[in-house]
Structure formats: C-alpha cells, structure tokens
C-alpha positions as CSV (number, residue, x, y, z in Angstrom):
1,M,-0.3,0.4,0.0
2,G,3.1,2.9,1.1
3,L,4.6,2.0,-2.5
4,S,1.1,1.9,-4.8
5,L,0.0,4.8,-3.3
6,N,2.6,7.0,-4.2
7,K,2.3,7.6,-7.7
8,H,6.0,8.4,-8.6
9,L,7.1,5.7,-6.4
10,A,5.4,3.4,-8.5
11,K,5.9,4.4,-11.5
12,L,9.6,3.7,-11.0
13,V,9.3,0.2,-10.2
14,V,6.8,-0.9,-12.6
15,A,8.9,0.6,-15.8
16,S,11.7,-1.3,-13.9
17,A,9.8,-4.2,-14.7
18,G,9.3,-3.0,-18.6
19,V,6.0,-2.0,-17.9
20,P,5.5,1.6,-20.9
21,V,4.9,4.5,-18.3
22,S,4.6,8.2,-19.0
23,P,8.1,10.2,-18.2
24,G,7.4,12.2,-15.2
25,Y,9.1,14.4,-12.8
26,L,8.4,14.3,-9.1
27,I,8.5,18.5,-7.8
28,T,9.2,19.1,-4.3
29,E,9.6,22.4,-4.0
30,I,9.3,25.0,-6.3
31,K,12.9,25.7,-7.5
32,Y,13.2,22.0,-9.1
33,L,10.6,23.6,-11.8
34,K,13.7,24.6,-13.4
35,K,14.7,20.8,-13.5
36,C,11.5,19.8,-15.6
37,N,12.2,19.3,-19.2
38,L,8.6,17.6,-20.5
39,T,7.4,17.7,-23.6
40,Y,4.5,20.0,-23.0
41,P,1.1,19.8,-22.5
42,L,1.6,18.0,-18.9
43,F,-0.6,16.9,-16.5
44,V,-0.3,17.8,-12.7
45,K,-1.3,15.8,-9.3
46,P,-0.6,15.3,-6.1
47,V,1.9,12.8,-6.2
48,S,0.0,10.5,-3.1
49,E,-3.3,10.8,-3.0
50,G,-6.5,8.5,-4.8
51,T,-10.2,8.6,-5.6
52,G,-9.2,11.6,-7.4
53,K,-8.7,13.9,-5.3
54,G,-6.2,17.1,-6.3
55,I,-7.2,16.3,-10.3
56,T,-9.9,19.3,-12.4
57,E,-9.7,20.4,-15.2
58,K,-6.4,23.0,-14.7
59,S,-4.9,19.7,-14.4
60,L,-3.7,19.7,-18.0
61,V,-1.4,22.4,-18.6
62,H,0.5,24.1,-21.5
63,S,2.5,26.3,-20.7
64,S,5.2,27.3,-17.6
65,V,2.3,29.8,-15.9
66,E,-0.4,26.9,-15.7
67,L,2.5,24.6,-14.9
68,L,3.9,27.3,-11.9
69,K,0.3,27.6,-10.6
70,M,-0.9,24.3,-10.3
71,V,2.4,23.7,-8.6
72,E,1.4,26.3,-6.3
73,W,-1.6,24.7,-5.5
74,I,-0.8,21.0,-5.0
75,L,1.8,21.7,-2.5
76,A,0.0,24.1,-0.5
77,E,-3.1,22.7,-0.5
78,F,-2.1,18.9,-0.1
79,R,1.0,19.8,2.0
80,Q,3.1,17.3,-0.4
81,P,4.9,16.5,-3.8
82,A,3.5,17.1,-7.5
83,L,4.1,15.1,-9.7
84,V,4.3,16.3,-13.6
85,E,3.8,13.8,-16.6
86,E,3.5,14.2,-20.3
87,Y,0.2,14.1,-20.8
88,L,-1.5,11.3,-22.7
89,P,-4.3,12.2,-24.7
90,G,-5.4,8.9,-25.5
91,R,-8.2,6.4,-24.2
92,E,-8.5,6.0,-20.8
93,F,-9.3,2.4,-19.2
94,T,-8.8,0.1,-15.9
95,V,-8.8,-3.1,-15.1
96,G,-9.8,-5.4,-12.3
97,I,-7.3,-8.4,-11.4
98,V,-7.6,-10.7,-8.2
99,G,-4.7,-12.5,-6.8
100,H,-1.4,-12.1,-5.8
101,G,2.2,-12.9,-8.2
102,E,1.6,-15.6,-10.3
103,E,-2.0,-16.4,-9.2
104,A,-3.1,-12.8,-10.1
105,T,-5.6,-12.9,-12.9
106,P,-7.2,-10.1,-14.7
107,I,-11.2,-10.6,-14.3
108,G,-12.0,-7.7,-16.8
109,G,-11.5,-4.1,-18.0
110,M,-13.7,-1.1,-19.0
111,E,-13.0,2.3,-21.1
112,V,-13.7,5.3,-19.2
113,I,-14.9,8.0,-21.4
114,T,-16.0,11.1,-19.7
115,A,-17.5,14.2,-21.1
116,D,-15.8,17.1,-22.6
117,N,-12.9,15.1,-22.3
118,L,-13.0,15.9,-18.7
119,P,-10.1,14.4,-15.8
120,Y,-11.2,11.6,-14.3
121,S,-11.1,13.5,-11.1
122,V,-13.5,13.3,-7.7
123,E,-16.4,14.9,-8.9
124,V,-16.7,13.0,-11.7
125,K,-16.3,9.8,-10.2
126,E,-18.8,11.1,-7.7
127,N,-21.2,12.0,-10.0
128,Y,-20.7,9.8,-12.6
129,Q,-24.1,8.7,-14.2
130,N,-24.1,12.7,-15.1
131,Y,-20.2,12.6,-16.6
132,C,-19.1,9.0,-17.4
133,K,-19.8,5.9,-20.0
134,Y,-18.7,3.1,-18.9
135,K,-18.1,0.1,-22.0
136,P,-16.4,-3.6,-22.0
137,L,-12.6,-3.7,-23.0
138,D,-13.0,-3.8,-27.4
139,A,-11.6,-6.7,-28.9
140,D,-9.0,-5.9,-30.3
141,I,-7.8,-4.1,-27.1
142,I,-8.0,-6.3,-24.1
143,A,-5.2,-8.5,-24.3
144,E,-2.9,-6.0,-24.2
145,C,-4.6,-3.8,-21.3
146,K,-4.9,-7.2,-19.2
147,S,-1.0,-7.6,-20.2
148,V,0.1,-4.1,-18.4
149,A,-2.6,-4.5,-15.4
150,L,-1.1,-7.9,-14.9
151,N,2.7,-6.8,-14.6
152,A,2.3,-3.8,-13.3
153,W,0.2,-5.7,-10.4
154,K,3.0,-8.3,-10.2
155,A,5.8,-5.5,-9.9
156,L,4.2,-4.0,-7.5
157,D,3.6,-7.2,-5.5
158,A,-0.2,-6.7,-4.9
159,V,-2.1,-8.8,-3.1
160,D,-5.9,-10.2,-3.2
161,A,-8.3,-7.6,-5.4
162,G,-8.0,-4.3,-6.2
163,R,-8.2,-2.2,-10.5
164,V,-4.9,-0.8,-12.1
165,D,-5.7,2.3,-14.4
166,L,-4.2,2.9,-18.1
167,K,-4.2,5.0,-20.9
168,A,-2.5,5.4,-24.1
169,D,0.3,7.7,-25.3
170,R,0.2,9.3,-28.3
171,N,1.0,6.0,-30.5
172,G,-1.9,3.8,-29.0
173,R,0.5,2.7,-26.2
174,I,-1.3,1.8,-23.4
175,C,0.8,2.9,-20.7
176,F,-0.1,2.1,-16.8
177,I,-1.5,5.0,-14.9
178,E,-1.6,3.7,-11.2
179,A,-2.6,0.7,-9.3
180,N,-5.4,0.6,-6.7
181,P,-4.6,-1.7,-4.1
182,L,-7.0,-1.0,-1.8
183,A,-10.0,-0.4,-4.8
184,G,-13.4,1.1,-3.8
185,L,-16.4,-2.1,-3.8
186,N,-19.1,-0.3,-3.1
187,P,-22.1,-2.4,-5.1
188,V,-23.2,0.4,-7.2
189,H,-21.0,3.0,-7.5
190,S,-16.7,1.8,-7.3
191,D,-15.7,0.8,-10.7
192,L,-14.5,-2.5,-9.8
193,P,-17.7,-4.2,-8.6
194,I,-19.3,-2.2,-12.4
195,L,-16.5,-3.4,-14.5
196,S,-17.2,-7.2,-12.9
197,R,-20.7,-7.0,-13.7
198,M,-19.8,-6.3,-17.7
199,Y,-17.8,-10.0,-17.4
200,G,-20.8,-11.6,-15.7
201,I,-19.7,-11.8,-12.7
202,E,-22.3,-10.3,-10.0
203,Y,-20.8,-8.7,-6.1
204,Q,-21.6,-11.9,-4.1
205,T,-19.5,-13.8,-6.5
206,L,-16.7,-11.0,-6.7
207,M,-16.1,-10.9,-2.4
208,E,-16.4,-14.3,-3.2
209,M,-13.3,-14.5,-5.1
210,I,-11.5,-11.7,-3.7
211,M,-12.1,-13.8,-0.2
212,K,-10.5,-17.0,-1.4
213,A,-7.3,-15.1,-2.9
214,A,-6.8,-13.9,0.3
215,I,-7.1,-17.0,2.2
216,K,-4.8,-18.9,0.2
217,R,-2.5,-15.9,0.5
218,I,-2.5,-16.2,4.0
219,K,-2.4,-19.6,3.9
220,G,0.6,-19.7,2.1
C-alpha cells in the first residue's frame, strides 16, 4: 500500500519491470521546476492522493505559467510533492485484478469515457452517471490492457484484489497510470464491481473471489 499509493515510486518500480509509463518528474519545491524538461502538454497531480483528489480541469497544463500555478496549489493545498507527467492523450481504461503473484488474474476491464474529455476527478467519479460512460474493453485492446495491468500488479507485489488504471499515449501504446490496491467496493458506485458485472461476475461472486484469494495467500 505504501508503495502503490505513492504514484511516483509506483511508476519507478513498474517501469523497472518493463511496463510502459509516461515520462514524469517529481516536484518537491518550486525551485526544482527549472529542472523539469518534459514535453507539453503536461498533467499535474498530488503524488499520494486517491479517488481523483487534486485533479481538476486545470491539471492539464500547456505552459510554464500554468504549470507553476498548478504546482504551487498542490504544494500548498495538499502539503505534498506534485507529480508532473507528459500528458497521455489517448483512451483511458481500468482493469480489475484478483489474486497475488503468479496466481493473479485479470477479471475484466472497462474503458472510461468522460463528457467533454473531463479529467477523471473525484467530482466526476462521484457523479459518474452524468459525466461518464463505461464500456467493456474492445476486442482489439483487451489483451494489451490485461497484460500491462497484470505485469504492473505483479511488479508492485499487490495482493487479493484491486484495479490498475491505464491510458494510451499519442502513439496508441497502453501505459500504466496508477494501481489501486485497495479499490472501492461499493456495489453500485465503485469501478471494480461495475467492471466485474460487465463480465458476468456479480457482487457476491466478486466478494467470494477476493476472500478466497486472501485465504490462499495467508495459508501459503
């Protein structure tokens, strides 16, 4: 959890395992902005928040002025470093995983389509009926999504169940964004139960799969 919830550290570990990621830079103080030589547009977010916290329409920046304002806000508002990444303009996906290590299995995934290309922020997630459209992974992309997600999950040594968020770069390559090792399990609103139902896995069955995976891991 400590590793996965730090988006910068998680990316370093995942990238070292050969999983594609977007180039990024961690800003702990404003003075380090001058060392950030990434290609615009950029996406800026807190390094250790979940559920889309700290992500707004201003997270996508196109200039050094916009970048400075966003980084200053994150440092002051969240009192933690800002993660600056080259923006991934392609389609967005999330894949559900159950299990640990070699026992881990992708159980399905979905594409996340937001109205007017809004960032998938906490506000958008909480009002997904109005702002989002979810659809099962297309046949031409499902194998790549599952492979990237599973390799990231294994690299992070994540356990039992969760989600891996992905996005395509400008060339269509699927890249790791972040892992959610403690994914929400609200039967109506949470992404993992929603995507599971798309593949015929009802909520009770999903809970049983998670518990069986945990018991098997604990018993060794």
